[in-house]
C-alpha positions in Angstrom: -18.0 -17.6 -22.8 -18.9 -16.5 -19.3 -17.5 -13.3 -17.8 -16.2 -12.1 -14.5 -15.7 -8.7 -12.9 -13.6 -7.9 -9.8 -13.9 -5.0 -7.4 -10.6 -4.5 -5.7 -10.5 -2.5 -2.3 -7.4 -1.5 -0.3 -3.7 -2.1 -0.5 -1.3 -3.2 -3.2 -1.3 -6.7 -1.8 -5.1 -6.9 -2.6 -4.3 -5.6 -6.1 -1.7 -8.4 -6.6 -4.1 -11.0 -5.2 -6.8 -9.7 -7.6 -4.4 -10.7 -10.4 -4.1 -14.2 -8.9 -7.9 -14.4 -8.8 -8.2 -13.1 -12.3 -5.8 -15.7 -13.7 -7.8 -18.4 -11.9 -11.0 -17.4 -13.7 -9.2 -17.2 -17.0 -7.9 -20.7 -16.5 -11.5 -21.8 -15.9 -12.5 -20.3 -19.3 -14.0 -17.0 -18.2 -13.2 -13.7 -19.8 -13.0 -10.3 -18.0 -16.1 -8.1 -18.2 -15.8 -4.3 -18.8 -18.4 -3.6 -16.1 -20.4 -5.6 -13.5 -23.6 -5.3 -15.5 -22.3 -7.7 -18.1 -20.7 -10.2 -15.7 -21.8 -13.6 -14.8 -19.8 -13.5 -11.6 -18.8 -10.5 -9.6 -16.0 -10.9 -7.1 -15.4 -8.4 -4.2 -11.8 -8.5 -3.0 -12.4 -6.5 0.3 -10.4 -4.5 2.8 -11.3 -3.9 6.4 -8.5 -1.6 7.6 -11.0 1.3 8.3 -14.7 1.6 8.8 -14.8 3.5 5.6 -13.3 0.6 3.8 -16.1 -1.6 5.1 -18.8 0.9 4.1 -17.4 1.3 0.6 -17.4 -2.4 0.0 -21.0 -2.8 1.4 -22.2 0.1 -0.8 -21.1 -1.7 -3.9 -22.4 -5.0 -2.7 -25.9 -3.5 -2.3 -25.5 -1.8 -5.7 -24.5 -5.2 -7.4 -27.4 -7.1 -5.7 -29.8 -4.7 -7.5 -28.5 -5.5 -10.9 -31.2 -6.9 -13.3 -28.7 -9.3 -14.6 -28.5 -11.1 -11.3 -24.8 -12.2 -11.4 -23.5 -14.6 -8.9 -21.6 -12.6 -6.2 -18.5 -13.7 -4.3 -17.1 -11.8 -1.3 -13.5 -12.5 -0.2 -10.7 -10.7 1.4 -10.1 -9.1 4.8 -13.6 -7.9 5.5 -15.0 -11.3 4.6 -12.6 -12.9 7.1 -13.3 -10.4 9.8 -17.1 -10.1 9.8 -18.4 -13.4 8.3 -21.4 -13.9 10.7 -22.7 -10.4 10.3 -22.1 -10.4 6.5 -24.0 -13.7 6.1 -27.0 -12.1 7.9 -26.8 -8.9 6.0 -26.1 -10.4 2.6 -27.6 -14.0 2.5 -27.4 -14.0 -1.4 -23.6 -13.5 -1.4 -21.1 -16.3 -1.3 -18.5 -15.6 1.2 -15.0 -17.1 0.8 -13.0 -16.5 3.9 -9.8 -18.2 2.5 -8.9 -16.2 -0.5 -6.4 -19.0 -1.5 -9.3 -21.0 -2.7 -9.8 -18.5 -5.6 -6.2 -18.8 -6.8 -5.2 -20.8 -9.8 -2.2 -22.3 -7.9 -2.5 -21.5 -4.1 0.6 -23.3 -3.3 2.6 -21.1 -5.8 1.4 -17.5 -5.9 2.6 -16.1 -9.1 1.3 -13.5 -11.5 2.1 -13.4 -15.2 0.9 -9.9 -16.2 -0.5 -6.7 -14.6 -3.1 -5.7 -17.2 -3.9 -2.0 -17.3 -0.7 -1.1 -15.4 2.7 0.0 -16.4 4.3 -0.9 -13.1 4.0 -4.4 -11.6 3.3 -5.1 -8.0 5.0 -8.2 -6.5 3.7 -9.6 -3.3 6.7 -11.1 -1.5 5.3 -11.5 2.0 2.0 -11.8 3.9 0.9 -11.7 7.5 1.7 -9.5 10.5 2.1 -10.4 14.2 3.0 -6.8 15.6 -0.5 -6.2 17.0 -0.5 -2.4 17.0 -3.4 -1.6 19.3 -5.6 0.0 16.6 -5.0 -2.5 13.8 -7.2 -5.3 12.7 -4.7 -6.8 10.2 -3.0 -9.3 12.5 -6.4 -10.8 13.3 -7.3 -11.3 9.6 -3.8 -12.0 8.2 -2.0 -13.7 11.0 0.0 -16.3 9.1 3.4 -15.0 8.3 4.6 -16.2 4.8 7.5 -15.2 2.6 7.7 -16.1 -1.1 10.8 -18.1 -1.8 13.7 -16.1 -3.0 14.0 -18.2 -6.3 10.3 -17.5 -7.1 10.7 -13.8 -6.4 13.6 -13.5 -8.8 11.8 -15.7 -11.5 8.7 -13.6 -11.3 10.6 -10.3 -11.5 12.5 -11.6 -14.6 9.1 -12.6 -16.2 7.6 -9.1 -15.4 10.6 -7.2 -16.8 10.6 -9.4 -20.0 6.9 -8.6 -20.3 7.6 -4.9 -20.5 7.3 -3.7 -16.9 10.3 -1.4 -16.0 9.4 -1.0 -12.3 8.7 -3.7 -9.7 7.0 -2.6 -6.5 7.8 -5.1 -3.7 4.7 -5.3 -1.5 3.4 -7.2 1.5 1.4 -6.9 4.7 4.7 -6.4 6.6 7.5 -6.3 4.0 10.3 -5.9 6.6 9.4 -9.3 8.0 10.5 -11.0 4.8 12.2 -14.2 5.7 15.9 -14.1 5.3 15.9 -10.3 5.3 14.5 -7.6 3.0 18.1 -6.2 2.4 19.5 -9.6 1.3 16.6 -10.1 -1.1 16.9 -6.7 -2.7 20.6 -7.2 -3.1 19.7 -10.4 -5.1 17.1 -8.7 -7.1 19.3 -5.9 -8.4 21.8 -8.4 -9.5 19.3 -9.6 -12.2 21.0 -8.6 -15.5 18.0 -6.7 -17.0 17.1 -3.1 -17.2 14.5 -2.3 -14.5 14.2 -0.6 -11.1 12.7 -1.8 -7.8 10.7 0.1 -5.2 9.7 -0.9 -1.7 6.0 -0.1 -1.1 6.1 0.4 2.6 8.5 -0.5 5.4 8.5 -0.1 9.2 11.1 2.2 10.8 12.9 -0.6 12.8 13.3 -2.7 9.7 15.4 -0.2 7.8 19.0 -0.9 8.6 22.3 0.6 7.5 22.7 -2.2 4.9 19.5 -1.1 3.1 20.5 2.6 3.1 24.0 1.7 1.8 22.5 -0.5 -0.9 20.2 2.3 -2.0 23.0 4.8 -2.0 25.3 2.6 -4.1 22.6 1.6 -6.7 20.5 4.6 -7.6 19.8 3.3 -11.1 18.2 0.1 -9.6 16.5 1.1 -6.3 14.1 4.0 -6.2 14.9 6.9 -4.0 11.7 6.6 -2.0 10.8 5.1 1.3 7.3 5.0 2.7 7.8 4.8 6.6 4.6 4.8 8.7 4.9 7.2 11.6 1.2 7.2 12.9 1.8 9.8 15.6 4.2 12.5 16.6 3.4 12.0 20.3 5.5 9.5 22.3 2.6 9.0 24.7 0.3 8.1 21.8 2.9 6.0 20.1 3.2 3.9 23.3 -0.6 3.4 23.5 -0.4 2.4 19.8 2.2 -0.2 20.6 4.4 1.1 17.9 7.8 0.2 19.5 9.7 3.4 18.7 9.9 7.0 19.9 9.8 10.3 17.8 13.5 10.5 18.7 14.1 7.1 17.1 12.2 8.2 14.1 13.9 11.5 13.7 17.4 9.9 13.9 16.6 7.3 11.4 15.1 9.6 8.8 18.0 12.1 9.4 20.4 9.3 8.5 18.4 8.4 5.4 18.2 11.9 4.1 21.8 12.5 4.9 22.9 9.5 2.9 20.2 10.0 0.2 19.4 13.7 0.1 17.3 13.5 -3.1 15.1 10.8 -1.6 11.4 11.1 -0.9 10.3 10.0 2.6 6.5 9.5 2.8 4.5 8.4 5.8 1.1 7.6 7.4 -0.5 9.5 10.2 -3.6 8.4 12.3 -5.5 11.4 13.8 -8.0 11.1 16.6 -6.7 8.1 18.3 -8.5 7.4 21.6 -7.0 9.6 24.4 -5.4 11.9 21.9 -5.6 15.4 23.4 -5.1 18.8 21.7 -1.5 18.7 23.3 -0.8 15.3 21.6 -2.2 16.6 18.3 0.0 19.6 18.6 3.0 17.4 19.2 2.2 15.5 15.9 1.9 18.8 14.0 5.2 20.1 15.4 7.0 16.8 14.6 5.9 16.5 11.0 6.6 20.2 10.3 10.3 19.7 11.3 10.7 16.3 9.7 11.6 16.3 6.0 8.6 14.4 4.7 7.7 14.8 1.0 4.1 13.9 1.7 1.9 11.9 4.1 -1.3 10.0 4.1 -3.8 11.0 6.8 -6.3 8.5 8.3 -9.0 9.4 10.7 -9.1 6.9 13.5 -12.0 4.4 13.5 -12.6 1.6 16.0 -11.9 -1.9 14.8 -13.8 -4.4 16.9 -11.5 -6.8 18.6 -8.5 -4.5 18.8 -7.2 -3.1 22.1 -7.7 0.5 21.1 -11.5 -0.2 20.4 -11.8 -0.7 24.3 -9.8 2.5 25.1 -11.6 5.3 26.9 -11.6 9.0 26.0 -12.8 8.6 22.3 -12.2 11.7 20.3 -15.4 13.2 18.8 -15.9 12.9 15.0 -16.0 16.7 14.5 -12.7 17.1 16.3 -11.0 14.3 14.3 -12.0 16.1 11.2 -10.7 19.4 12.5 -7.3 17.7 13.3 -7.1 16.0 10.0 -7.7 19.3 8.2 -4.7 20.7 10.2 -2.6 17.9 8.9 -3.8 18.2 5.4 -2.7 21.9 5.4 0.9 20.8 6.6 0.9 18.1 4.0 0.1 20.6 1.2 3.1 22.7 2.3 5.4 19.7 2.6 4.6 18.7 -1.0 5.2 22.1 -2.3 8.5 22.4 -0.5 9.7 19.0 -1.8 8.7 19.8 -5.3 10.3 23.3 -5.2 13.6 21.7 -4.0 13.7 19.5 -7.2 12.3 22.0 -9.7 14.6 22.3 -12.7 16.3 19.0 -12.1 16.1 15.8 -14.3 15.1 12.4 -12.9 14.6 9.0 -14.2 10.9 7.9 -14.6 8.6 5.2 -15.8 5.2 5.7 -17.5 2.4 5.8 -14.9 -0.7 6.0 -17.2 -2.8 8.9 -18.5 0.3 10.7 -20.0 2.0 10.8 -16.6 5.4 9.5 -15.5 6.6 8.6 -12.0 10.1 9.5 -11.0 12.3 7.3 -8.7 11.7 9.9 -5.9 7.9 9.8 -6.3 7.2 12.9 -8.3 4.5 12.7 -11.0 5.4 14.5 -14.2 3.0 15.1 -17.2 4.4 14.0 -20.5 3.1 14.5 -24.0 2.8 10.8 -24.9 3.3 7.3 -23.5 6.9 6.2 -23.2 8.3 2.7 -22.6 11.1 1.6 -20.3 13.0 4.0 -18.0 13.4 7.5 -19.4 14.5 11.0 -18.3 12.0 13.8 -17.4 12.4 17.3 -16.1 10.8 18.4 -12.9 8.9 21.7 -12.9 6.7 23.5 -10.3 3.6 22.1 -12.2 4.4 18.5 -11.3 2.7 16.7 -8.4 4.0 15.0 -5.3 
């Protein structure tokens, strides 16, 4: 029997789509390989959000092309769609599939049966973005807005839970644009009469309404006390240049409301440092803002030009060494934020699910070491040795 191996880069949506590709190959009588060296076909499910994502994928492409076994190589995903002409010139031996749907077993009905190797299941409920933030390439490579029908979402969740997945992570390119409303969908999901919990992977500030906050407050056993809300900058001037459509005041008011209603929640965020035209003053405003906002942690991205975006044409690019210095500043603040959040919860007990490698993940995004694997949703104690 022939074998396949898949490299997956980037977000949870890509991880879900890798499962769709895997099920296609299994249907075609392939079996998964443990490593690329023993595979007949190697598939690259790529990401192109940052220059680093491109470089990582291209590194493994070159490495795979040198294999003595000479597997067939397929490149798909966002980088394939964004840079097809250049990739065809650079990698003529690689088959490029711009439309990833061609690699799905049933492209008209995107549904995954299992999430092998994971104790939590990711569920793609939405695709596409039309926000056109000035730095972001995603609306150019995923521009078709799509929402999985509600009945299919509910059915897939039931199948996941019955297969032993106690936590379902709702994911999408722009989850808050789910057709019919994300709050309405989650309300339907938590009515499923099974024991599980749901987590929203990431959601934009303006798409968190009072209804969602109330739903989370009233259903702590079903909805994880965690919201990942991208900030990107703590400077109003930079937010406007980014086309983010909110101010730091808007952000502060919404997060204050969330944490007033859900005081034990984790609020995590994304920050881009070194955006074109970002001065030391703007950077200071970002540092000040995140210091006084009750984030539990943040992901820090060093700005990189994405050809075709508005920001790639902006003047006053920040030097690489300065971007690194500013990201180091933010990492130090992040370290303090994580420690503060953990200290606040030390000594308490939380509900958790197994997260692999003898670790458990609480509803409010704290990782706890446990002596052995456990199933379902179970209770753990938070200590100062846990991770955020």
